[in-house]
N, C-alpha and C positions, 0 to 999 in steps of 0.2 A: 658292312662294307669289306671288312677283309675277308669273308666268306667268299663273297663273289669275285673277290680279286684271286683269290686262291682256285677258285673256280675257273675263270677265264684262263689263268696261267696254264691248269693241269690241259684243258680242254686244248689249247693252243699248243702244249708240249705234244699230246696226244697225235693231234693234225701232223706236226711235223714228222714225228716218230712212225706214221702211218705213211707218209708219204716216203720217206727214205726206206722202209721195208718193201713197200709197193716198188720202188724202182730198183731194188737190188737184182733183179735177175738182167734188166738193161746194162748193166754194168760188167757183167760177163763177157769178156772178149774170147774171141776165137785164137786158137793157139795151135801150135804144132804139136801132133801127139805121137808121131813115128815116121821115120823116114829111112828109104833104102835107095843108096847105102846109108847107113848109119853116121851120126855125127861121131868124129875122131875114129872112124874104123879105118883098119888097115885091111885092103883087099889082095887076095892072091890073083885075081883074074879082074880084069877091068868090066866095070858095070857097062850093060847096053841100055839100061834105061835108068831113070831115076825117079822114084815114087815117094810123094809128100802126103802124110794124112793129116787132118785137122779135127778139130774138136765138133765145128759145125760146117753147115755146107758153103761151097765155094760159089763166086758169081763166075763162070765161066769167061765172060768178057773181060775180067779184072784179075785174071791169075796170070803172072809170070813167074818163070822159073829159068834161071841164067847159071851156065856152069863156067867156070873160067880156071886156068892153070895156074902153076905156080909163079907165072910172071903178069896174072891180071889179064892174059888174054882170053876172049870168049872161046868157048869150044863150041862148035857147031852142034844142035839138039833140033828136035823137031818141034811142033807147036805142042802148047802144054793141052793134055785131054783130060778133063775135067769128069770127075764121075760122084756127084755126092760131096763126101767131104777129103776124097783122094784126087790129087792130080799128078799126072806122070808125062814125063818126057822122054823121048829116044835119044840117046846119045848116037849121033850120024857118024862120028869118027873113031876111030881106035885110039885107046887113051893108052901113051907111054905112061911107063913107071914115074912116080911125082906125085905130088900134093895138088889137089884140087879144091875149089870151094864151090857148092851151091848156094847160091842167092836166090831167096823167093820174096815176092811180094804178091800177097792174095787180098781179094775183097768178099768177105762174109756176105752171105745173102743179106744180113741186116745191114750192109754198106760199111760195116767197121774195117779199116785196112789193116793188114798186120804183114809183117816183113822181117827178116832175118837172114842168118847165113850160119853157115857150119862147114868144116872141112874134113875132107876123107883123103886116103893116101891109096895109091895102086903101087903093089910090090909084088909084081908077077916076076917069078924066078926066071921064067923062058922069056921076059920081054927085057930088050934092052933100056935103059934108062935115056931119053932122047932130051937134050937141052934145047927148049925151046929159044929162038931167036929173036933178043930184046929189040932188034931193030924193026922187025915188023910187027911186035907186039902191039896191039891197039887196045886201051884200056875197055874194060866191059862197061858195058851202058844198062845195067841194073837198074832196077827202079830207086829212085831218088828219095833218100830218106825222109820220113815223114814226121821223125821224132818220138819218143817213146811214150805212147799214150797208154796208160795202163788205167784209166778210168778215175785218177786220182783228181783231174780239173773238174770232172763233173761233181766227185763228192763234195768237192772243197764249194763250188759254186753252190749248190743245193744247201749246204752247211751254212754259208754266208748269209744265203737267203734266209735263212730259218733264223739264225742270229739277229739279222734285221729286221725281220718280222715282229721277234721277241722283242727287240729294243722300243718299236713302235707301239706295239702294245703296251708295253710298261709306261712308255711316255703319254698314251691316252689314259691310261689309268690313272696316273698321277694329275693329269689336267682337269678329269672327272672328279676325282675325290677333292682338289684343290675349288673347284668351281662349286662343288654340292656344301662347302665350308661357308662360301660367303653368303 
């Protein structure tokens, strides 16, 4: 009786492990691999475009890149152009000296959204620093935060299901053992 119980428990554990190992690639999420201008860069000339590169292909219909200045006012850019894992926007205005933030929200071809932001600084010695007017500054309408989903919810859900399955199997074994003794 104990041998069959051990075999059943081992088979159930092997099944759970096989499900977890097989699902691992689905937990890998897209992420930003490079950016131009780079995160925290100080540039001696203002950029004319922003290029972001990710690990996986992007869905062009759900790719947003927003550039804001130091007062959180949106800086005009062209529409994002997606080429596989890269997305580029043209900066349509001249950027005076100052700090800027690139915010992005993209959806991978697998449907998983990824978002983030980073700053860079323009410090062109030939250009004056222009203090933007705070009276006309409108907040940027970047993509709304979707939470910090790094796949832990999926892992915990699968692990919880595995624990529940093991509990049900153990209960069934105890019931079977008791019913065979009577």
